[in-house]
C-alpha positions as a printed Julia matrix, in Angstrom:
320×3 Matrix{Float64}:
  26.16    4.98  -51.39
  23.25    6.99  -50.67
  22.64    7.41  -46.84
  19.0     5.86  -45.08
  17.13    8.79  -43.78
  16.11    8.11  -40.18
  13.09   10.38  -38.9
  13.63   10.27  -34.98
  10.34   11.08  -33.29
  10.52   12.62  -29.86
   8.43   14.48  -27.27
   4.45   13.99  -27.86
   1.47   14.27  -25.55
   2.84   12.16  -22.76
   3.48   12.3   -19.13
   7.15   11.37  -20.3
   7.46   14.27  -22.71
  10.8    15.54  -21.29
  12.49   12.05  -21.04
  11.63   11.81  -24.69
  13.13   14.95  -25.57
  16.47   13.47  -24.02
  16.08   10.03  -25.68
  15.36   11.66  -29.25
  18.39   14.2   -28.58
  20.97   11.4   -27.87
  20.08    9.53  -30.7
  20.19   12.37  -33.17
  23.73   13.03  -31.62
  24.68    9.16  -31.95
  23.32    7.74  -35.33
  26.63    6.9   -37.04
  27.04    9.42  -39.36
  28.52    7.48  -42.32
  25.32    5.7   -42.9
  22.47    7.6   -42.02
  20.96   10.91  -42.04
  19.16   11.79  -39.07
  16.23   14.59  -39.2
  14.5    15.41  -36.04
  10.55   15.28  -36.15
   9.45   17.02  -32.91
   6.04   16.23  -31.58
   4.45   18.82  -29.2
   2.83   18.42  -26.2
  -0.91   19.12  -28.25
   0.21   16.34  -30.59
   1.47   18.5   -33.57
   4.23   17.45  -35.77
   6.97   19.65  -36.44
   9.85   19.57  -38.66
  12.71   22.13  -39.08
  10.4    24.1   -36.71
   7.38   24.32  -38.75
   3.92   22.59  -38.06
   3.45   19.7   -40.91
   1.38   16.86  -41.04
   2.73   13.69  -40.42
   2.24   12.39  -44.28
   4.12   15.53  -45.45
   7.14   14.65  -42.75
   6.93   11.15  -43.34
   7.12   11.3   -47.12
  10.88   12.44  -46.74
  11.96    9.33  -44.7
  13.12    6.03  -45.05
  12.71    4.48  -41.43
  11.53    5.97  -38.24
  13.41    5.73  -34.72
  10.61    6.08  -32.29
  12.26    7.88  -29.38
   8.8     8.49  -27.62
   7.6     7.13  -24.13
   4.8     6.96  -22.5
   1.06    7.85  -23.89
   1.09    8.48  -27.76
   4.52    7.08  -28.41
   4.53    3.81  -26.51
   0.67    2.95  -26.34
   0.33    1.95  -30.13
  -0.85    5.64  -31.36
   2.06    6.91  -33.12
   2.76    3.06  -34.36
  -0.57    2.94  -36.02
  -0.07    6.31  -38.08
   3.42    5.14  -39.24
   2.15    1.91  -40.24
  -0.67    3.91  -42.02
   2.24    5.53  -43.98
   4.22    2.49  -44.43
   6.83    3.74  -42.99
   9.09    1.22  -40.98
   9.63    1.95  -37.5
  11.93    0.74  -34.64
  10.21   -1.01  -31.3
   7.47   -2.72  -31.03
   4.15   -2.59  -33.15
   0.97   -1.33  -32.3
  -0.77   -4.42  -30.83
   2.06   -5.29  -28.35
   2.55   -1.62  -27.45
  -0.81   -1.65  -26.53
  -0.75   -4.89  -24.4
   2.27   -3.89  -22.64
   1.09   -0.17  -21.79
  -1.9    -1.43  -20.09
  -0.67   -3.16  -16.94
  -3.58   -5.38  -16.32
  -3.09   -6.9   -19.69
   0.12   -7.29  -19.69
  -0.01   -9.03  -16.29
  -2.3   -11.59  -17.61
  -0.27  -12.45  -20.49
   2.47  -12.62  -18.28
   0.73  -14.63  -16.06
  -0.56  -16.94  -19.06
   3.36  -17.53  -20.12
   4.02  -19.02  -16.65
   5.75  -15.93  -15.24
   5.36  -14.75  -11.96
   3.65  -11.48  -11.13
   2.45   -9.8    -8.37
  -1.18   -9.88   -7.19
  -3.33   -7.03   -8.23
  -6.7    -5.45   -8.34
  -7.86   -3.22  -10.95
  -9.88    0.08   -9.82
 -11.87    2.11  -12.35
 -13.45    5.72  -11.88
 -16.59    4.37  -11.46
 -15.54    2.18   -8.54
 -16.43    3.49   -5.14
 -13.05    4.08   -3.1
 -14.1     3.45    0.35
 -15.36    0.02   -0.75
 -12.6    -0.79   -3.3
 -10.31   -0.3    -0.3
 -12.19   -2.53    2.04
 -11.88   -5.05   -1.12
  -8.06   -4.71   -1.36
  -7.49   -4.98    2.47
  -9.7    -8.3     2.65
  -7.69   -9.62   -0.29
  -4.09   -8.64    0.35
  -2.45   -7.38    3.83
  -0.61   -4.09    3.36
   2.05   -2.52    2.11
   0.5    -1.9    -1.42
   1.65   -0.48   -4.6
  -0.67    1.85   -6.18
  -0.06    3.0    -9.82
  -1.91    4.24  -12.94
  -2.97    1.19  -15.33
  -1.82    2.96  -18.46
   1.48    4.94  -17.71
   5.0     4.29  -17.51
   8.26    5.1   -16.06
   6.91    4.91  -12.84
   4.94    7.84  -13.01
   2.12    8.3   -10.33
   3.24    5.21   -8.55
   3.03    5.21   -4.89
   3.91    2.72   -1.52
   0.99    2.61    0.8
   1.1     1.25    4.42
  -2.36    2.47    5.82
  -5.78    2.08    4.71
  -6.75    6.12    4.99
  -3.42    6.56    2.72
  -4.86    3.68   -0.12
  -7.86    6.06   -0.49
  -5.7     8.93   -1.2
  -3.23    7.04   -3.58
  -6.16    5.66   -5.41
  -7.85    9.27   -5.69
  -4.64   10.61   -6.94
  -3.87    7.66   -9.7
  -7.42    7.93  -10.92
  -6.79   11.92  -11.3
  -3.69   10.9   -13.32
  -5.03    7.75  -15.83
  -8.43    6.14  -16.18
  -7.77    3.11  -14.27
  -5.59    2.12  -11.44
  -3.76   -0.77   -9.92
  -3.35   -2.01   -6.6
  -0.35   -4.51   -6.46
   0.66   -6.55   -3.23
   4.06   -5.03   -2.13
   7.18   -7.23   -1.93
  10.3    -6.39   -0.29
  13.16   -7.5    -2.65
  16.22   -7.21   -4.68
  15.5    -4.87   -7.69
  16.96   -6.15  -11.39
  16.17   -5.24  -14.9
  17.14   -6.88  -18.03
  17.14   -5.41  -21.74
  16.69   -8.05  -24.72
  18.21   -7.36  -27.89
  16.52   -9.71  -31.16
  19.01  -10.88  -33.96
  22.3   -10.37  -31.81
  25.39  -12.25  -31.74
  23.42  -15.29  -33.53
  20.65  -15.25  -31.1
  17.22  -14.68  -31.89
  16.33  -13.12  -28.25
  19.48  -11.96  -26.76
  19.5   -10.83  -22.95
  21.86   -8.23  -22.11
  23.53   -8.3   -18.45
  21.02   -8.22  -15.79
  21.38   -4.53  -14.01
  20.67   -4.07  -10.11
  18.95   -1.52   -9.12
  19.49    0.0    -5.39
  17.31    3.13   -4.83
  18.29    5.61   -2.18
  17.43    4.24    1.31
  13.75    4.53    2.12
  12.89    5.37   -1.29
  11.99    3.16   -4.3
  12.54    3.32   -8.08
  10.13    5.97   -8.9
   9.9     8.44  -11.67
  12.38   10.92   -9.82
  14.75    8.27   -8.8
  15.26    6.98  -12.24
  16.35   10.19  -13.45
  17.92   12.29  -10.74
  21.39    9.97  -10.57
  20.31    8.87   -6.63
  19.69    5.35   -7.64
  22.95    2.89   -7.73
  22.86    1.11  -10.76
  25.18   -1.99  -10.83
  26.06   -3.75  -14.07
  26.48   -6.76  -14.11
  24.28   -6.73  -10.85
  25.7    -8.72   -7.85
  23.4   -11.63   -8.15
  24.34  -15.47   -8.34
  24.98  -17.0   -11.85
  21.78  -19.01  -11.26
  19.78  -15.74  -10.39
  21.39  -14.31  -13.33
  19.86  -16.93  -15.94
  16.47  -16.97  -14.31
  16.25  -13.19  -14.61
  17.46  -12.82  -18.02
  15.14  -16.08  -19.15
  12.16  -14.06  -17.31
  13.38  -11.24  -19.66
  13.23  -13.19  -22.96
   9.6   -14.92  -22.08
   7.95  -11.73  -20.94
   9.44  -10.43  -24.77
   8.17  -12.95  -26.48
   4.62  -13.4   -24.17
   3.69   -9.4   -25.26
   4.9    -9.89  -28.81
   7.44   -7.34  -28.55
   9.83   -6.59  -31.39
  13.58   -5.4   -31.86
  14.46   -4.34  -28.03
  12.72   -4.16  -24.95
  13.59   -4.31  -21.21
  11.72   -5.82  -18.31
  11.42   -4.76  -14.96
  11.88   -7.09  -12.07
  12.03   -8.11   -8.25
  13.61  -11.13   -6.96
  12.44  -12.23   -3.36
  12.44  -15.32   -1.76
  14.15  -17.12   -4.57
  11.46  -16.02   -7.21
  11.78  -13.64   -9.99
   8.69  -11.16   -9.88
   8.09   -9.73  -13.42
   6.83   -6.07  -12.51
   6.62   -4.56  -15.99
   7.94   -4.7   -19.74
   9.12   -1.45  -21.45
   8.5    -1.58  -25.15
  10.68    1.42  -25.52
  13.37    1.69  -22.75
  14.92    5.15  -22.45
  18.1     5.63  -24.57
  19.57    8.96  -22.4
  22.85    9.34  -21.15
  21.66    7.6   -18.05
  19.62    5.25  -19.42
  19.72    1.43  -18.56
  19.78   -0.36  -21.54
  22.54    1.65  -23.15
  24.65    0.87  -20.0
  23.79   -3.16  -20.25
  24.84   -2.92  -23.94
  28.29   -1.02  -23.02
  28.87   -3.85  -20.78
  29.09   -6.48  -23.17
  31.37   -3.97  -25.74
  28.24   -3.12  -27.65
  28.66    0.87  -28.02
  25.74    3.28  -28.28
  25.78    4.17  -32.22
  26.34    0.54  -32.4
  23.19   -0.28  -30.65
  21.32    2.54  -32.57
  22.66    0.96  -35.84
  21.37   -2.48  -34.78
  18.25   -1.44  -33.93
  17.63    0.82  -37.31
  18.66   -2.44  -39.17
  16.18   -4.41  -37.31
  13.29   -2.0   -38.42
  14.59   -1.85  -42.11
  14.7    -5.42  -42.23
  10.79   -5.95  -41.36
């Protein structure tokens, strides 16, 4: 039986370029060799596609691919851009489609869709470059007491996120977030227990299977920012030390978030548990698949090895 050729897309013009390289490398190394032939499709920071070290057009490269494994993160790879390229060339691919990817990447849009689905999201204010920063700070201060969370509205993996406790620092944080992205979001900060939960479709006879909940404990005095996600300083407990009732609520919220945004194949939702309420922070349509990543860790906890996880995801894409 001929092997299925899987093109693994990694890199790209994104603030999460380095993590994408690691995810792609891990997927390339771990695809079951008996069933698949993996080929490395490297996309540079300037958006050029490479195969075997040679710059080629997407059309030329994809001509030799049966299915694409999207191992990219952030802009370009997770915002609908590369999804549209793959759809244009009729290549099945892993992960959410272009529309769901775009919705999830725009945090203000995602929050609206999650809220409509009955999920709890934190109060927030969208800030655009044309808005006067000082006026915006006054509006925020009247609407929400400090502290606040300031984040770029269209970046992933906690890139550019900061916790702000004073009005002067709010202006600085907004200026920095708007330097990184075309819009910023100011959210009410709440103190609680951080959790994340992955969802895998059509697994073990369930259309939407919630993986074990992971409890996230950042280093003291810090939050789960980009550095803490990847430098090994954060404690990640799987299964998390939540009560059965809390775990059920968190898993239910992850499934509802996956469905509310129209996600596909797999996702991972970050949440905060505070005052017996599950607050949905954001949903990841292409969660990291590095050796340190959370989704593989939760899959391992139920006996699903990383190669078997990849096999399941590829099969979902092919069936589509």
